[in-house]
N, C-alpha and C positions, 0 to 999 in steps of 0.2 A: 733328786734329793737335794735340798739346799746345803750350801757350805756356810759354816759359820766360824767366827775367831772367839775365843774365850781368852779374856785378859786377866789374869790372876794376880791380885795383888798380895803384898807381903809374902812373896816367893823367893826363897833365896836371899832373903835380906832380913836382918834383925833376928837370925838365930832360927828362922822359919826355913830349914833346908829340907828340900824334897827333890828327889832325882825324877828327871822327866819320864825316865823309864817306868817309875812307880805310878806317876800321874797317867801316863798312857794306859797302863794296865787297869788301873781303876776306871778309867772312862770306857774302855772295852768291855768290862763287866757290867755297864750301865747301858749298853747297846748303843754306844755311839760308834759311827763308822768312819773309816778313812782318816784315822786320827795322825796328826802330824804336830811335832813341836818345833817352834821356831825359837832359837836360842835358848838358854837355860833359865830364862827369867819368867816363866809362866806364860807364854803365849801358844795356845793350842788351837789347831785348825782341826775341824770336824764336820762331818755330814750327819744329819738329823732329820727326822721328819718336820715339816714347816710348822713352826709355832711361834708365838711371841717370845722375843728374846729375854724380857724380864722373868718369864717364867724358868728359862733355862739359867739365867743368873742364881735364883733362889735354890735351884737343884744343885748346881755346883757349889754354892756356898755351905749348903747342908752337907753335902758329900765331903768337903775339905774338913770339916768339924768332925765328922763322924769316923771317916777313914784315917785322917792323918792328924788330928787334934790341932788343926792350924784354923784360926779364925781368919777368914779372908773375904774381902770384897771381890767378886767376879764380875766384870763386865763382859757381856756376849752381845756381839754385833753380827748383823748378817755382812755379806760381802759389800752390798750398796750402802749400808750405814756405815761401815768402815771407809769406803771410798768418800762419803760425804763428810766424814770427820777429817779426812785429808784435805779435800778441795774446799771444805768451808773455813778452814783454818786461816784467818786473815793475815797472819805473820809468817806462813809458810813461803811467801814469795820473796820477802826481804830479809827474813831471820836466819840465822844459822841453823841447819838441819839438826843438829845435835843440842841446841838451845831451845827450839821451837817444840811444845809439847801439847798434846791433847789430854786433858784429864777427863777419863771417862767417868760419868757420875751415874749413881744408882737410881736417880730420878731428875726431873726437870726442875731446877731451882726457878723461884719466880724472879720477875725484873727486881722487886724490892728487896728479896734476899741477895742479889747480884749487887744491887746499888750499896746495901749495908755493908756488904763484904769489901766492896772497893773503898768505902769511906773509912772502914776499921783499918785498912791496909795503907792509905793515904800516907806518903811521905816515908814508908819503911824499905822501900827498894825501887829499883829501876824496871820492874817488870811491866810488860803489856799484857793486858787481860781482856777478853772478850767471851760473852756467853754464846754458846752453840746449842745444838739439840742434844740434851742430856750429856753435855760438854762443856768443858771450860777451856779455852784456848789460852795458852800461856807463852809468852816469849820470855825467856829467863835472862836474856840480855847478858848477865855477867856469869851464868851458870847455875844451876839448880842446886848444886852444893854449897853455893855461896848465899843462897837466897834465904830470906826470913818467911817466905810463903811457903808454909808446910803443908803437908796433908791434914793433919789434925785441925789446924786453923781453919782450912777451906771445908773441912766435914762440919766443923762447929758452925760455921758462918752460913754455908749453903744448905745446911740441914740434911746432908746425905753424904755417904761414902764415895770413894772414887779410886781410880788408879790410872797413872799417867804412863804414856809413852811418847818418845820423840818422834819427829816427822820422819826421820831416817828410818826407824824402826818399823814404823807404820807403813811406809812404802815398801819395805821388805815383806813384810806380812801379807801386803795387798798382791804383791808380785806371785807369793807362794800360792795364794788362793786363786789366782788367775792361771797358774801352771797346769 
């Protein structure tokens, strides 16, 4: 049975408090197996029958709204997709692990959407950006907390929701998937 990672956005930030034990229990009731949370920020590993990850994203988002009254984008990636998001990040080699992020996206933006987003953000900050496979690679350089590059700005410009994790966290999640 394949192993997947679900990356929940908007969990334990902005007032959306959710105990990982409650999330694990909800997933067990939906017949997910071998459930393991990684830190308390909405990273969940699980086994499930092989299926497209975007269908699982819809299922998790629906579950979050119905069970917990939390509107959350959930990115689901297979082990290989997660590894590709790490190795494909062009800033991972020379950026700080806590500053280099992958923003997992709900769909693949077009090159035109990406170019428009870059043009709209030009001159606003030092971030380095690159487009990946259903991902945006970001080196925040001066820190994500100091950046003007926000989730709502990216969602408006790219036309889809997303949730970000830094390279350090992604490597830790991948190690747990391989354990």
